[in-house]
N, C-alpha and C positions, 0 to 999 in steps of 0.2 A: 618026791621033789616038789617044792612049793612052786605054784604058778607065779607069774609076774604080779598079778593082782594080790596074791597072798603075801608075796615078798614086800610089796608096797605097803600093805597094811601093817606088817611087822615093823618096817622102817618108820612109818608114821608114829607108831606106838613108842618106839625108842626116841624119836624126835621129841614127842610131847613129854617124855620122861626126862628130857634134857640130857640124854645119853648120846651126845652129838657125834662123837667119833664112830660109835657103833652104827648109828643111823646112816652116817656118811658112807660107811663101808657097804651097807646094804644097797643104798641108792646107786653106788658105783657098779655093784654086781648087776643090778637091774638094767643099767645102761649098757653094760657089756652084752646083755641078751637082747635088749631093745633100745638101740641108740636114739630112737625118736620118741621115747616115752616122755611126753611133755610134763607130766606130773612129777616124775623123778627129777627131771632137769630143774624145774621150778623149785622143788623142795631142797634139792642139793644146793641151789643158789642161796636159799635162806640160811643154810648152815654156813656157807662160805661168808655170808654177810655177818652172821653172828660171830664168826671167828676173825673178823676184821680183814677179810680178803674181798673187798668190795668190787674191785675190778673183775675178779673172777665171778663174783655173784652176778654182776651185770651181764657178763657173757652168757651165763647159764640161763638167767631169767629171760633174756632176749631170745635165746635159742628156743626156750619153751614157747614163747609167744609167736615165734616164727612158725612153729609146728601147729600150735593151737591158739590162734589170735583171739579167740572168744573167751579166754580165761581171764575174767575180771579180777580175781584175786591176785593173779600173777602181774597184771598191769598195775594194780595198787602197790604191790611189793616192789615192782620196778621203780615206781615213784618214790617210795621210801628210801631205796638204795641211792637213787640219784640225789635225793634231798640230803642224805648223809655226805655225799660227795660235793655238796655246795652248788649243784646244778639246778637252780630254782626253776627256771622256765621249763626245762626238760622234765623235771619232777612234776610240775603242775600239769603239763601236757599228759603225762602218764596217768595221773589221778583222774583227769577229765576223761581219758579213754576208758578207764575202769568204770566210771560213772555212766558213760554212754553204753557200755556193755551190760551193766547191772545198776540201774538207777536206785535200787533198794540197798546198795552196798554202803551201809552207814559209815564204815571205817574209811572209805575213800572220801566221802564228804568231809569227815572230821580231819583227815590228813591234809586235804587241800586247804581247808580253812586254817589249820594250824600253820601250814607252810606260808601262806600268803599273809596271815596276820603277824607271824613272828619274824619272817625273813623277807617278805615282800616289802614294797614301798608304798607311798601314798596312793599310787594308782591301783593298788591291790586290796586296800582295806575294806572297801564296800563289797568286793567279791568274796572276801573272807567271811564277812557277816552273812552274806547270802548263803554260803556253803553251810555255815552253822545252822541257819534257819531250815535248810533242807534236811539236815541231819535230825533236827528236832521234830520235823514232820514225821520222820521214820520212827523216832523214839522220843516222845515228848516227856518221858519220865526220867530223863538223864540230867541231873542237876549240873554236872560238869559242863554239859553243852551250853546251858543257859549262862553259866559263869564265864565261859570262854567267849560266848557271843557278846556278853556285856563288855568285855575287854576290847573286842574288835570294834564295837560300836563307839566306845570312848575314843579309840584311835581315829575313827572317822568323824569325830566331832558330834556324834549323836548322844549327848550326855543324858538326856531324859530317858531315851530308849535304853541306854546302858543301865541306868538305875532300875528300870522295870525288869530287865533281864536278870540282874543280880537278885532282885526280890523274888523272882520266879525260882531261882536256884535255892534260895533260902526257904521258900514255901515247901519245896520237895525235901530239903535237908536243912533244918534249922541249926544244926551243928556244923555247918560248912564254914570253917573259919576264914578261908580265902575269899569267899563271897562277902562276908561281913567286912573284911578289909577293903575289898575293891569297891563295895558300896560306899564305904567311908571316903575313899579317894574321890569318887564321883560327886559326893555331897560337898566336898571342898570347892569344887569347880562352880557350884551354883551358890556359894556363900553360906551354906548351912554348916558352919564349923562345929557348933555344939552337937548337932546330930551326927556329924562325922566322927567326933571324938567318942560318942556312945558306941558307934559301930566298931571302931578300932578297939575299944576296951572289951567289947564282947568277943572279938577275935582273939584277944590276948587271954581272956578267961578260958577260951577253948584250947588255945595253944600258948601257954605261958612262955615268955622269953623268945618267941618266934621273931627272928631278925628282921624280916621284911615288914612285919606288922609294926614293930618298934620304930623302924625307919619311917613308915608312913604316919605313925602317930606323932613322930617328931615334926613332920611337915605340917600336920594339922595344928599342933601346939604352937609352932612358930607362927602360923597364919593367925592364930587366935591371940597372939601377943604374949604367950606363955613361954618366954624365952628360956627361963631356967629349967622348966619342965622339958622343953625340947632338947636342951643339953643332955639331960638324963636319958631321954629316949634314944637320941642318936648315939650316945656313948654305949648304951645297952645293945643297940643294933650292931655297932662295930665289934663289941665283945662277942656277939653271936655270929660273927663272920661276914657281915655285910660291909665290904670294903668301901662302897660308895658313901656310907654314912660319915666317914671321916671328913670329907670336904664339906658336907652339910654342917657337921659339928663345928668345924673351923669357921664357917660363915656366921653361925649364931654367936660364937665366942667373939668374933670380930665386932659384930653389932653391939655386943655388951661391953666393948672396949677392953676385953680380956685378951690383949694382943699377944702376950707371952704364951698363954695357953694355946691360942689359935696357931701360933707359929710352931709350937711343939707338935700339935696334931698334924699339921701339914707336912712337917718333916717326917713324921711317922708314916703318913700316907705315901710318901715317896720311897719308902723301903718295903712296904707290904704288898703281897700279891693281891690282885683283884680290886685295886683301888682306882679311882678316877685320877690317873697320873697327870693328864693334860690339865685338868681342873686344878689339881694341887699345885702344879708349876705356875699357872696363871695367878692363883690366889697368893702364893708365897711371894712371887715377884711383886705383885701390887702391895702386899703388906710391907715388904722391905723398902720399896720405893716410898711408901707413905711415911716411913720412919727416917728417910734420908740415908739409908744404908746401901747406897748405890754400888760402891766398889765391892762390898761384901757380896752383894747379889750377883754381880757380874762374874766374880771368881767362882761362886758356888755353881751357877748354871753353866759356866764354861766347862766345868769338870764333872758335872752330874752324869751318872749312868744309872739307869733303872736296873736293879740287881736281878730282876726276874724276866728280863727280855733276852732272847737269844741274839738279837741284833743289837750290837753296841750303839748303833746310830738311832735306835728307837727313841722317839721324843726329841730328836735333834732340833726339829723345827720349833717346838715349843720352847726349848732352852734358848735358841737363838732369839726368839721373840722376847723372852724375859731379859736377856742381855741388852737387846735394843731398847726395851721399855725403860730400863734403868739408865741407859745413856740419855734417852729422851727426857726422863724426869730430872736428870742432872743438868739439862740445858744443852747437852752436846748433840745437837740435831744431826750434824753431818756424820758423826760416829754411828748414830742410830740408823741412818740411811745406809751407811756402808755395810753394817752387819747384815742387813736383809737384802742388799742389792743382789739381784740374780737368783734369789731364793723364791721358789714358788710353792704355794700351799693353799689350802681351802679353809684353814682354821679361822674361827671368828676373831680371836685375840690377835693372831698373826696379821689378819687383814687390817684390823683397827690400828695396831702399832705401826705397821709399814706405811699405811696410807696417811696417818696423821704426821708421821715423820716426814714424808714426802711433801705434804702440804705446808708444814712449818718451814721446811727448807726452801720451798718456792717463795714464801713470804720473806724469809730472812735474806735471801739474795737480792731482794728489793728494799731492804732496810725496814721491813714491816713485821709486825707480829699481831696475833689475834688476842684481844683483851676480853676475857670473860667477865661479865658484870656480876656484882654481888647482888643478893636479894635485897631490894630496897626496904622491904618491911617483912622480916621473918615471922612477925606475930600473926600475919594473915594465914588462912588455911593453905597448906602446901601439898604438892604432889611431887614425887620423884619416880624415875625408873632407873635405878642404879645399874641394872643389867643391860642397858640399851646397847652397849658396845661389846657385849660378850656372847650374844646369841645371833648366829647368822652373819651376813655381811651387809653390803651397802643397802640394797633394797629392803631386806628384812628389817634392818634398823630403822629405815625411814618409815616403813609401813607401821612399825610399832609406835614410832613417834606420832604419826597421824592420829592413831586411836587415842593415845594418852592425851594429846593436845586437844582433840575434840572434847574429851571428857573434862579436862581442866577448864576450857573456855565455857563450856555449857554451865558449869556450876561455880565459876568465878574463883578457881583455885590458882595459885601461883605454881607453875611447872618449873622444876629444877632438873637439869640433866648433867650427866658426866661428860667428859670429853668423848666425842664420837665423830665419825667421819662426816655424817650429814650435818652436824653442828658446825664443822669447819667449812664444808663446801657451800651450804645454803646460807642465806643472809638471815640467820637466827640470832637471838640475843637472850636465850634462857640463862638464868643464873646457875652457878654450880650447886651441887647438893649440899644442904646444910646439916644432914644427918638427923638421927633421932626419930625416924619415922617407922611405924609399924609395917611389917611386910604384908603384901597382898599376893599370895600365891595363886596361880591358875586363874588370873583375873580376866581373861579375854572374854568369857561369856558374860560375866558380871558387867564389865565395861561396855560391851556391845549393847546389852539390855538397857543400861543407864543412858548411853548416848542416843539410842533410838527411841527412848521413852517407854520401853516395855516394863521397866521397873523404876521406882522413884525412892530409893533408899541410898543416896550418895554417901560416900565415905571420904572425908578429907584426911590429910596428914597420914598418907600411906605411901609406901615404896612399892610400886607396881612392878612385879617381876616377870621377866620373859618366860615363855614366848607369848606374844600378843599379835593380834591382827584383826582388822575389821571383817565382818561377815558380808557386808555390802557397802558399796561406795555410792552414796546418794548424790544425785545431781545438785541438790540443795547445798552440798558442802564443796562443790567443785571450785568455785571462785576463791573461797577462803583457803582451801588447801593449796591451790596453785599460787596464791599470794604469799604463803609461807615459804614455799620451796622453790625459790629462785636463786641461781648461783650468785655468790658474792661478786661484786664488780671486779675484785682483784683477780678472779679466775678467768674472766672473759678472754684475755689475750692468749690463754692456753686452749680454750675450747671453741671460740668463735671461728678461728681460721679453718677449722675442718668443714663447717657448714659453708663458709665462703668458697672454699675450694670446690665443693660439690655443686654449688650454684653456678660456678664458672663453667661447669661441664654440662649443665642442663637446666631446664626450668622446673622439673618435677623430681624432687628427691624421694625415692622409694627406699625405705630402710627396713631391713629384715634382721631379726635377732634369731640366731640358730644356736641353741645351747646343747652341749654334750657334757664332757667332764664329769663332775660329781653326780649329774643326773643319771648317768649310766650306773654308777656304783649304788646309788640310793633308790634306784628303780622308780624314778619319776617318768612321766610320759615323755617319750622322745618324739620330737617333731621331725618327720621325714622330709628331706629336701625335695623329693619328687612331688609332694603335695604343693609346695610353693612354686616349683617350676611349672606345673600344670596351670596353676592360678595365674602366674605371670604371663603365660602365653596368651591367655584371653584378655588380660588387662593391658598389656604393653602397647598394643596399637591405639588404644584410646587416650593415651597420655601425651602431654605436650613436652617433647624433648626430655624423656625420662632418663634418670641416672640411678643405678642400683647400688646401694651401699649395704654391705654385709658386716654385721657385728657378730662375732662368734668366738668361742673358746676352742674351736676346732678348725683351723685354717683349711684343712683338707676338704671341708664341705663347700668352700667357695667355688671350687672347680665345677661343681654340679650346676652352677648358674652361668657357665661360660657363654652361652648364646646371648646373654643380656649384658655382656661386658661389665661384670661386677667390679666394684671398687671397695677396698678395705682401708683401714687406717694405715696399714703397712704399705699399701700401694701409694697412697698420698704422700707418705713420708719418703718412699723411694723416689718419687718424682720431684721431691723438694718442695711440694706444695704446703706441707705442714711439718711441724716438728713434734715428734712424739713426746708426751708428757711422761717421762720415765717413771715407771712404777704406778702411774695414775692414768694409764691409757683407758681404763674402764670408764673414766669420767668423760673422756673425749667421745668414746662410742655412745655413752649415755646422752650426751648433748645432741648428737645427731638424732638418736631415737626420739628425743624430747622435742625436736624441732622439724622432723621430716614432714613432707606433704602427704605421704602414704606410709602407714606403719604396720608392719606385720610382726606379731609377738611370737615367742616360743612357748609351747605348752607348759603350764605350771611354773613359768619363770616370773618371779616377783620383780626381777630387774627390768625386763621389757614391759611388764604390766604397769610398773610404777612410771616408766617413761610415758606410756600411753595416758595414764591418769594426769600427767603434768603437761602433755602436749597440747598446745593451743592452736597449732597450725593445721594439723592433719584433717583432710576432708574424708579420709577413709581409714578405718582401723579394721584389721583382720586378725583372726586367730585360727589355730588348727582345731579341727573337729576329728579327734583321734578315732572315734567310733566309726565315722563315715569315711575316714581317710581322705579328707579334703580340707580346703581353706574356706572359711566363712566370714562375713562381716560381723562385727560386734561393736557394742558401745562400752567404753571403759567405765562410764558412770551410768548408774541405773536411775530410772525415774523414782523420785521420792514417794514413799508410801503415804497415802492419805492419813492412815491411822497406824499406830505402832502394832 
């Protein structure tokens, strides 16, 4: 009769030979004889995981670790099982436990890095890069690790380091097609389009017809102004199964004024699996509105159902937005507002259409409308950002605008903008887009370097595409930016009463922004209310008749500040002190943040950080220090560097 050790050896052999049912039977017999055999429990858990019984796998692997908590490989496999179940934080904790048990376990470092780089959020990207570096210290001859590190570095904004990492991968494996492709992508971001195209061609020589490489080659060709070539690359990528290529193809065709072809591609994207359905809805809606086909658009989107979604209401929000957009384009503002009334969402296009409809309705009720100026001299060098209203929401759009306008003013270019919420709310007079400009993809690094003087090769007559943001906010720009971004006088009757009501309650308005919502989904850093409560306890006695205002997307958090008698917009409305600006309450909150005497922002929130940048009154700005789990003072504007 075989001993338990001999039986385990037999089972492992069967397991490695992929004879899983036979191995499973032996593991079960071992556990009949020795129910606390940690190795059998662990390995049986791996078979359950392979056979898609992940809950049972978790039970077995956890039982193994309960008996033998020092098993690093079991902890690592626990992490992988939790990852497959979508439990990102628990999986990361399991991988970290495996690394603690065995710092030389390369697989645990790689698994942690892949998890945080692929499914973590902005707070995790630097950690992912660190994990890849630790894996490379254990095995510096693995080109795949350099490649994956390069991607993580790009996510975290370290473009030059990302290039170096991809070059390291290629030094170890010159035939690594994906490293050539990703190096090409990184080169686009620093404006080296010709070099990018060379890298992408090399990748295609190694893997002809590879869909993702064709897609990225299309991006580079479009950025180089080779629109016809980009059409061919995107079409090839779509034929190779890259569904996302269809919306990019439609975008290039629209720029070439090949509208019928663009429409055909977008309608195709709305029937195929794996496509950017929200993007296709937005683009087709805008295309039909541009052609005045409003009634046709409303009928189509009212009836549209994505054929590959189990939920028939999938993309309902995007379709309602398209219907409202076409009411708005037809001048039926009240109908547009009605369509989106009571509807809540986080989509960029939804936010833009709903907010502009509300602002236009507010004007119309006073017999007013916003007149956009024409470009007085289109022959002068121009800039546009046609995507300004399509990426992110209020603060994201405004912060993109700040970068593009700083660039335009530095080099004397005329800035043109589409209809966007900041253009309606702030007292701006930029002309509408005149069209015909070459796209500038991934322009944030290039623009930052040009604005700060790190490079001097400006490019006029380009359409600068999102996403964009400044890397630093220099004190030298403060007065200029604040002078641009002042509410139009027409809006003051809606926003000023909120500040007046707060001043009637006290002499010092302390405003805090506490953000949850999509920050939880996308794994941004969460500001814990306890940090602000502890800070307020020390600050409160030093203030002259303070009143606390809370702006938040999670009203449940307001109760955490009960000892300071907090006030929200809803409280002021309930007391009859102010009237909510229906659908535009975020602007009333923003006005308070922008004018408070003491301002506390939410971690990684562009909304409250923008308010801080524009606040001329506050004598104290504070922000969360997530690492230290406390609140600290900060300056929204940084001292200007003496040299670039």
